[in-house]
C-alpha positions as CSV (number, residue, x, y, z in Angstrom):
1,M,151.2,259.3,203.4
2,Q,148.3,259.4,201.0
3,K,148.0,263.2,201.2
4,Y,151.8,263.4,200.6
5,V,151.6,261.3,197.6
6,V,148.5,263.2,196.1
7,K,150.4,266.5,196.8
8,R,153.5,265.2,195.0
9,L,151.5,263.9,192.0
10,I,149.6,267.3,191.7
11,L,153.0,269.2,191.8
12,A,154.2,266.8,189.0
13,V,151.7,268.2,186.6
14,P,153.2,271.8,186.3
15,T,156.8,270.2,186.3
16,L,155.9,268.0,183.3
17,L,154.1,271.0,181.5
18,L,157.3,273.0,181.9
19,A,159.3,270.0,180.7
20,S,157.0,269.6,177.7
21,L,157.3,273.4,176.8
22,A,161.1,273.2,177.0
23,I,161.1,270.1,174.9
24,F,158.9,271.6,172.3
25,S,160.9,274.7,172.1
26,L,164.4,273.3,172.1
27,V,163.7,270.8,169.2
28,R,162.6,273.7,167.0
29,I,165.9,275.5,167.8
30,L,167.8,272.9,165.9
31,P,168.6,274.1,162.4
32,G,166.7,272.5,159.5
33,D,163.6,270.3,159.8
34,V,162.6,266.7,158.9
35,I,162.0,267.6,155.2
36,M,165.4,269.0,154.7
37,A,166.9,266.0,156.6
38,T,165.0,263.7,154.2
39,L,166.1,265.5,151.1
40,S,169.7,265.6,152.1
41,D,170.1,262.1,151.0
42,Q,168.4,262.7,147.7
43,S,169.9,264.1,144.6
44,Q,166.8,265.8,143.1
45,T,165.9,269.4,143.9
46,I,162.4,270.5,144.9
47,S,161.0,273.9,144.3
48,P,160.4,276.3,147.2
49,E,156.7,276.0,146.6
50,R,156.7,272.3,146.9
51,L,158.9,272.6,150.2
52,A,156.2,275.0,151.5
53,Q,153.4,272.6,150.6
54,M,155.2,269.8,152.3
55,R,155.7,271.8,155.5
56,H,152.0,272.8,155.5
57,Q,150.9,269.1,155.2
58,L,153.0,268.4,158.3
59,G,151.8,271.5,160.2
60,L,155.3,272.9,160.4
61,D,154.3,276.3,159.0
62,E,151.8,276.9,162.0
63,P,152.6,279.4,164.7
64,F,154.6,278.1,167.5
65,I,151.8,278.4,170.1
66,K,149.3,276.8,167.9
67,Q,151.7,273.8,167.2
68,Y,152.3,273.4,170.9
69,V,148.7,273.7,172.1
70,T,147.8,271.1,169.4
71,W,150.5,268.7,170.5
72,L,149.7,269.2,174.2
73,G,146.0,268.6,173.6
74,G,147.0,265.2,172.0
75,V,149.3,264.4,174.9
76,F,146.4,264.8,177.5
77,Q,144.4,262.4,175.4
78,G,147.3,259.7,175.3
79,D,148.3,260.7,171.7
80,L,152.2,261.6,171.7
81,G,152.0,262.3,168.0
82,K,153.0,260.5,164.8
83,S,156.6,259.9,163.8
84,I,157.2,261.9,160.6
85,W,160.0,259.7,159.6
86,A,158.5,256.3,160.4
87,Q,154.9,257.2,159.7
88,R,153.8,255.3,162.7
89,P,152.5,256.6,166.2
90,A,155.5,257.8,168.3
91,T,154.0,255.8,171.2
92,E,154.3,252.6,169.1
93,E,158.0,253.4,168.2
94,L,158.7,254.1,171.9
95,L,157.1,251.0,173.3
96,K,159.1,248.9,170.8
97,A,162.4,250.5,172.2
98,L,161.6,250.9,175.8
99,P,162.2,247.3,176.8
100,V,165.7,247.5,175.4
101,T,166.6,250.6,177.6
102,V,164.7,249.2,180.7
103,Q,166.7,245.8,180.5
104,L,170.0,247.7,180.0
105,G,169.3,250.1,183.0
106,V,168.1,247.5,185.3
107,M,171.2,245.2,184.5
108,G,173.4,248.3,185.0
109,L,171.9,249.2,188.3
110,V,172.0,245.7,189.6
111,I,175.7,245.4,188.7
112,A,176.3,249.1,190.3
113,W,174.6,248.1,193.6
114,I,176.3,244.7,193.8
115,V,179.8,246.3,193.3
116,G,179.3,249.8,194.7
117,I,177.7,249.1,198.1
118,P,180.1,246.3,199.2
119,V,183.1,248.2,198.1
120,G,181.9,251.3,199.8
121,I,181.4,249.5,203.1
122,I,184.7,247.8,202.9
123,S,186.5,251.2,202.1
124,A,184.7,252.8,205.2
125,I,185.6,250.2,207.7
126,R,189.1,249.8,206.3
127,Q,189.7,253.4,206.1
128,D,193.2,254.6,204.7
129,K,194.0,251.0,204.2
130,A,195.2,249.6,200.9
131,V,191.8,248.3,200.0
132,D,190.4,251.7,200.7
133,Y,192.8,253.4,198.3
134,V,192.0,250.7,195.6
135,G,188.2,251.4,195.9
136,R,188.7,255.2,195.8
137,I,190.9,255.0,192.6
138,I,188.4,252.7,190.9
139,S,185.5,255.2,191.9
140,I,187.4,258.1,190.6
141,L,188.0,256.3,187.3
142,G,184.4,255.4,187.0
143,V,183.4,259.0,187.4
144,A,186.1,260.4,185.2
145,V,186.4,257.9,182.2
146,P,183.5,258.3,179.7
147,E,181.3,255.4,178.6
148,F,182.2,255.8,174.9
149,W,185.9,255.6,175.5
150,I,185.5,252.4,177.6
151,A,183.1,250.9,175.0
152,T,185.5,251.7,172.1
153,I,188.4,250.2,173.8
154,I,186.4,247.0,174.8
155,I,185.2,246.5,171.1
156,L,188.8,247.1,169.8
157,V,190.4,244.7,172.2
158,M,187.8,242.0,171.9
159,S,187.8,242.2,168.0
160,L,191.6,242.5,167.4
161,W,192.9,240.1,170.1
162,F,190.1,237.7,170.6
163,N,188.2,238.0,167.2
164,Y,185.0,238.4,169.1
165,L,182.1,241.0,168.6
166,P,178.9,241.1,170.6
167,P,175.9,239.9,168.6
168,L,174.0,242.7,166.8
169,G,170.3,243.4,167.0
170,Y,168.1,242.5,170.1
171,A,166.9,239.2,171.5
172,V,164.2,239.2,174.0
173,I,165.6,237.7,177.3
174,W,162.6,235.3,177.7
175,D,163.0,234.1,174.1
176,D,166.7,233.6,174.0
177,P,168.3,234.4,177.4
178,V,171.8,233.4,176.3
179,K,171.9,235.6,173.1
180,S,170.3,238.5,175.1
181,L,172.9,238.3,177.9
182,Q,175.6,238.2,175.3
183,Q,174.2,241.3,173.8
184,F,173.9,243.2,177.0
185,M,176.9,242.0,178.9
186,W,179.3,244.6,177.9
187,P,177.0,247.8,177.7
188,A,175.5,246.7,181.1
189,L,179.1,246.3,182.8
190,I,180.1,249.6,181.4
191,L,177.0,251.4,182.6
192,G,177.1,249.5,185.9
193,F,180.9,250.6,186.3
194,R,179.9,254.2,185.9
195,L,176.9,254.0,188.1
196,S,178.8,252.0,190.9
197,A,181.5,254.7,191.1
198,V,179.0,257.2,192.5
199,I,177.2,254.7,194.7
200,M,180.7,253.5,196.0
201,R,181.8,257.1,197.0
202,M,178.4,258.0,198.6
203,T,178.3,254.6,200.6
204,R,181.9,255.1,201.9
205,S,181.1,258.8,203.0
206,T,177.8,258.0,204.7
207,M,179.2,254.9,206.4
208,L,182.2,256.8,207.8
209,E,179.7,259.3,209.2
210,V,177.3,256.7,210.7
211,I,180.0,254.4,212.4
212,R,181.2,257.4,214.3
213,Q,177.8,258.0,215.9
214,D,177.2,257.4,219.7
215,Y,174.6,254.6,219.0
216,I,177.2,252.5,217.1
217,R,179.8,252.9,220.0
218,T,177.0,251.9,222.3
219,A,176.2,248.8,220.3
220,R,179.9,247.8,220.2
221,A,180.1,248.4,224.0
222,K,177.3,245.8,224.4
223,G,179.5,243.2,222.9
224,L,177.7,242.9,219.5
225,S,179.7,241.4,216.7
226,E,181.2,243.8,214.2
227,Q,179.2,242.3,211.4
228,M,175.9,242.8,213.3
229,V,176.9,246.4,214.1
230,I,177.7,247.1,210.5
231,F,174.9,245.5,208.7
232,R,172.0,245.7,211.3
233,H,172.7,249.2,212.8
234,A,175.0,251.1,210.6
235,L,174.2,250.1,207.1
236,K,170.4,250.8,206.9
237,N,170.8,254.5,208.2
238,A,173.7,254.9,205.8
239,M,171.5,253.9,202.9
240,I,169.2,257.1,202.9
241,P,171.7,259.2,200.8
242,V,172.6,256.3,198.8
243,V,169.0,255.7,197.8
244,T,168.7,259.3,196.8
245,I,171.2,258.7,194.1
246,V,169.0,256.3,192.4
247,G,166.6,259.0,191.3
248,A,169.5,261.1,189.9
249,Q,171.0,258.0,188.2
250,I,167.9,257.7,186.0
251,S,169.2,260.5,184.0
252,I,172.7,259.0,183.8
253,I,171.2,255.9,182.6
254,V,169.4,257.5,179.7
255,G,172.5,259.6,178.8
256,G,174.6,256.4,178.9
257,A,172.0,254.5,176.9
258,V,172.3,257.0,174.0
259,I,176.0,256.3,173.7
260,L,176.0,252.6,174.6
261,E,173.0,251.6,172.6
262,T,174.4,253.4,169.5
263,I,177.9,251.9,169.9
264,F,176.5,248.3,170.5
265,S,173.6,248.6,168.0
266,L,170.9,248.2,170.6
267,P,167.5,249.4,169.4
268,G,166.5,251.2,172.5
269,V,165.1,254.6,173.5
270,G,168.6,256.2,173.5
271,R,169.4,255.1,170.0
272,L,165.9,256.0,168.8
273,T,166.2,259.5,170.2
274,F,169.7,259.9,168.6
275,Q,168.2,258.9,165.3
276,S,165.3,261.2,165.8
277,I,167.5,264.1,166.6
278,T,169.5,263.4,163.5
279,L,166.4,263.1,161.3
280,R,164.6,266.2,163.0
281,D,161.7,263.9,163.8
282,Y,160.0,266.3,166.2
283,P,157.2,264.2,167.4
284,Q,159.4,261.2,168.2
285,I,161.9,263.4,170.0
286,Q,159.2,265.0,172.0
287,A,157.5,261.7,173.0
288,N,160.8,260.2,174.2
289,I,162.0,263.0,176.3
290,L,158.6,263.6,177.8
291,V,158.2,260.0,178.8
292,I,161.8,260.1,180.2
293,A,161.0,263.3,182.2
294,G,157.9,261.7,183.6
295,L,160.0,258.6,184.6
296,I,162.5,260.8,186.5
297,V,159.7,262.7,188.3
298,F,157.9,259.5,189.5
299,M,161.2,257.7,190.3
300,N,162.1,260.6,192.6
301,L,158.7,260.2,194.3
302,A,159.3,256.5,194.8
303,V,162.7,257.2,196.3
304,D,161.2,259.8,198.7
305,L,158.7,257.0,199.8
306,V,161.4,254.6,200.5
307,Y,163.0,257.0,203.1
308,G,160.1,256.1,205.5
309,W,160.9,252.4,205.2
310,L,164.7,253.0,205.9
311,D,164.2,255.4,208.8
312,P,160.9,255.2,210.7
313,R,161.4,258.6,212.3
314,I,160.6,260.2,208.9
315,H,157.0,261.1,208.6
316,Y,155.1,262.5,205.6
317,A,153.0,265.6,206.2
């Protein structure tokens, strides 16, 4: 397994290099730059000479390759750049926002697994029954209905009918657990509903495939209880495709975080990235997306390693 892990880590390097090049290129395709975004809120006009001087101070007039190599050299030294807008290290801004997104993502995943796996199992063992149709309808709605629509409806209903709005800002969960849970309850439920829909569908499909295998029929023929057959023999083998989804759901969490953090005023990585794109803050955008890309790569590695625990027949070469 050690050789496999080392090989995957080595392969992660060119993957992240390509991701860094794509990030660096795409943010410069956006029209305008941070200087024009800054001046858009100001009434005074600045001469072209002054604009050229300001761009020179920020290094924005350098050739593309030189800018990329300079930034990449800093990344290898642990320096992700300096936020042009905040005038602070991009890493510092990212570390301030990361706990918010991590808490939202973890809560959403926990809700998704608590809801998605049991409903998927019940739908499989009660195939074509009323509970199965209800579970399938819920999963379709979870995939089809966007997070921003659900969030908007919840805020409107809670504010107009119940005169309630979630607390603004961010309270650290170990400092003020009650307020923190109040702030994260609705966005975590919305994110968890979206994630649980995919888990629910995959769990149902894999369980239907597994419970039709010969060894499941053999276990039933031995007189084992249905509960033992499902949870001891079928569920563990059915979980391999479901676990695979976790790696893919990291990108869903990040995408949902951008919307939910903006709507519910949570100062997380998603909201920071959205603000950075609006302000054309290139270093901050690059730092955020590069860290997210690295997280997805290493999460996929962790998911692959879990396969060996779920199925001892899997060996890493």
